[in-house]
C-alpha positions as CSV (number, residue, x, y, z in Angstrom):
1,M,7.0,-36.7,11.5
2,A,4.2,-35.5,9.1
3,K,5.1,-34.5,5.6
4,S,4.7,-30.8,4.6
5,D,2.5,-30.3,1.6
6,G,4.1,-26.8,0.8
7,H,1.5,-24.8,2.6
8,R,2.0,-22.7,5.7
9,A,0.0,-24.4,8.8
10,N,0.0,-21.1,10.7
11,G,0.4,-18.1,8.5
12,A,-1.0,-16.3,5.9
13,G,-0.5,-17.8,2.3
14,A,0.6,-15.7,-0.6
15,G,-3.0,-15.0,-1.8
16,T,-4.1,-13.5,1.5
17,R,-0.6,-11.4,1.7
18,L,-1.3,-10.1,-1.7
19,L,-5.0,-9.2,-0.8
20,V,-3.6,-7.4,2.1
21,A,-1.0,-5.6,0.1
22,L,-3.8,-4.4,-2.5
23,A,-6.0,-3.3,0.3
24,L,-3.3,-1.3,2.3
25,G,-2.4,0.1,-1.2
26,G,-5.9,1.2,-2.0
27,L,-6.0,2.8,1.6
28,A,-2.5,4.6,0.8
29,L,-4.2,6.0,-2.2
30,L,-7.3,7.3,-0.2
31,V,-5.3,8.8,2.5
32,D,-3.0,10.5,-0.2
33,L,-6.1,12.2,-1.7
34,H,-6.5,14.2,1.3
35,P,-3.2,15.6,2.3
36,I,-2.7,17.9,5.2
37,P,-1.6,21.5,4.7
38,L,1.0,22.8,6.3
39,L,2.1,25.8,4.6
40,P,1.2,27.4,1.1
41,R,2.2,24.7,-1.3
42,V,3.5,22.4,1.2
43,S,1.5,19.5,2.6
44,L,1.9,16.1,4.3
45,H,1.0,12.6,2.5
46,F,0.6,9.8,5.1
47,G,-0.2,7.1,2.3
48,S,3.3,5.8,2.4
49,V,2.8,4.5,6.0
50,F,0.3,2.0,4.7
51,V,3.0,1.0,1.8
52,L,5.6,0.6,4.7
53,L,3.0,-1.8,6.5
54,A,2.6,-3.8,3.7
55,A,6.1,-4.3,3.2
56,L,6.6,-5.2,6.8
57,A,3.7,-7.7,6.7
58,G,4.5,-9.5,3.7
59,G,7.9,-8.5,2.4
60,P,9.5,-6.3,-0.2
61,L,7.5,-7.6,-3.3
62,Y,4.1,-6.9,-1.5
63,G,5.4,-3.6,-0.4
64,V,5.9,-2.7,-4.4
65,V,2.5,-4.1,-5.1
66,A,1.2,-1.5,-2.6
67,A,3.3,1.3,-3.8
68,I,2.2,0.5,-7.4
69,V,-1.5,0.6,-6.4
70,S,-0.9,3.8,-4.5
71,V,0.5,5.8,-7.2
72,V,-2.4,5.3,-9.9
73,Q,-3.7,8.6,-8.5
74,P,-2.9,10.5,-11.7
75,L,-4.8,8.1,-13.5
76,L,-8.2,8.7,-11.7
77,G,-8.2,12.4,-12.9
78,P,-6.4,15.7,-13.2
79,V,-4.4,16.8,-10.5
80,D,-3.2,20.4,-9.9
81,P,0.5,20.1,-9.0
82,L,0.3,23.6,-7.6
83,G,-2.5,23.4,-5.6
């Protein structure tokens, strides 16, 4: 039987999962920039779907990473909360 050197032979490594979580978080951010209006002052934001995918694919830590990336929207510029 061969010794394992700590790497997964058939799966994504931690670096790949981190990159996927960052990409899904960025995608969630982009999707949340364009909400779907339903009623006045009511809109749907679908970015959390990509955060959930990151959590399902990599685990809860990677879901948190994707969630943190997806909420940097206020840092990008002013956001009108009523609009």
